[in-house]
N, C-alpha and C positions, 0 to 999 in steps of 0.2 A: 311137390306140393303146388307148384305153379300150374302144372297140367290139371290137377284136381280143381283148382280155382276156376278153371274155364267152364266147368260143368256143375260144380257144387258151390252153394253160397259160402261166403267167408266164415260165418259163424259155425256152420255145420262142419266145414273143413277143419277149423280150429278145435272143435269138440272131438272130432275123430283123432286128430294129431295128439291132443292132450291125453286122451284115454289110452292110446297106444303107448305113449311115453310113460305114463304112470305104471301100466302093467309091465312093460319091458324093464324099467328100472327096478321095480319090485322083484321081478324074477331074477335079475342079475344080482341084486342085493342078497337074495335068499341062497342062490347057488354059489356065487363067488365069495361072499363074505359071511355066509352062515347065519344071516339074520332070520329070526323066526317070525312067522306070520300067525297072528291070532285070529280068532273068529271075526271080531269086528273089522279087522283090516281086510280080510277076504270078502266079507259082506259088503264093505264099502267099495272095493274094486268091482265086485259083481254088479253093484248098483250103477257104477260109472259106465261099465260096458253095456249094461241093460239100457241105460239112458241113450247111449249112442245108437244102439240097435233100434230103439224106439224111434229116434229121430229119422234114421235111415229107412226103416220099414213102414212107418205109419204117417210121418209128417208130409204135408203137401208142399213144404218149403224146399224139399230136396228134389232136384230134377233127375228123373230116372230115364 
């Protein structure tokens, strides 16, 4: 994360880190503990990932 902060703004880095964590923990919960995911949960995660992609691909605040 330290290396990412050298090129990407703090807010964007934290958004990416948070989205990755949410999706990873949800997958672990589903696989390891058999937790079920309903449509609203999947839609919410898709919106989170979509938001991060929007920031990275369309925002001018991200240094490419």
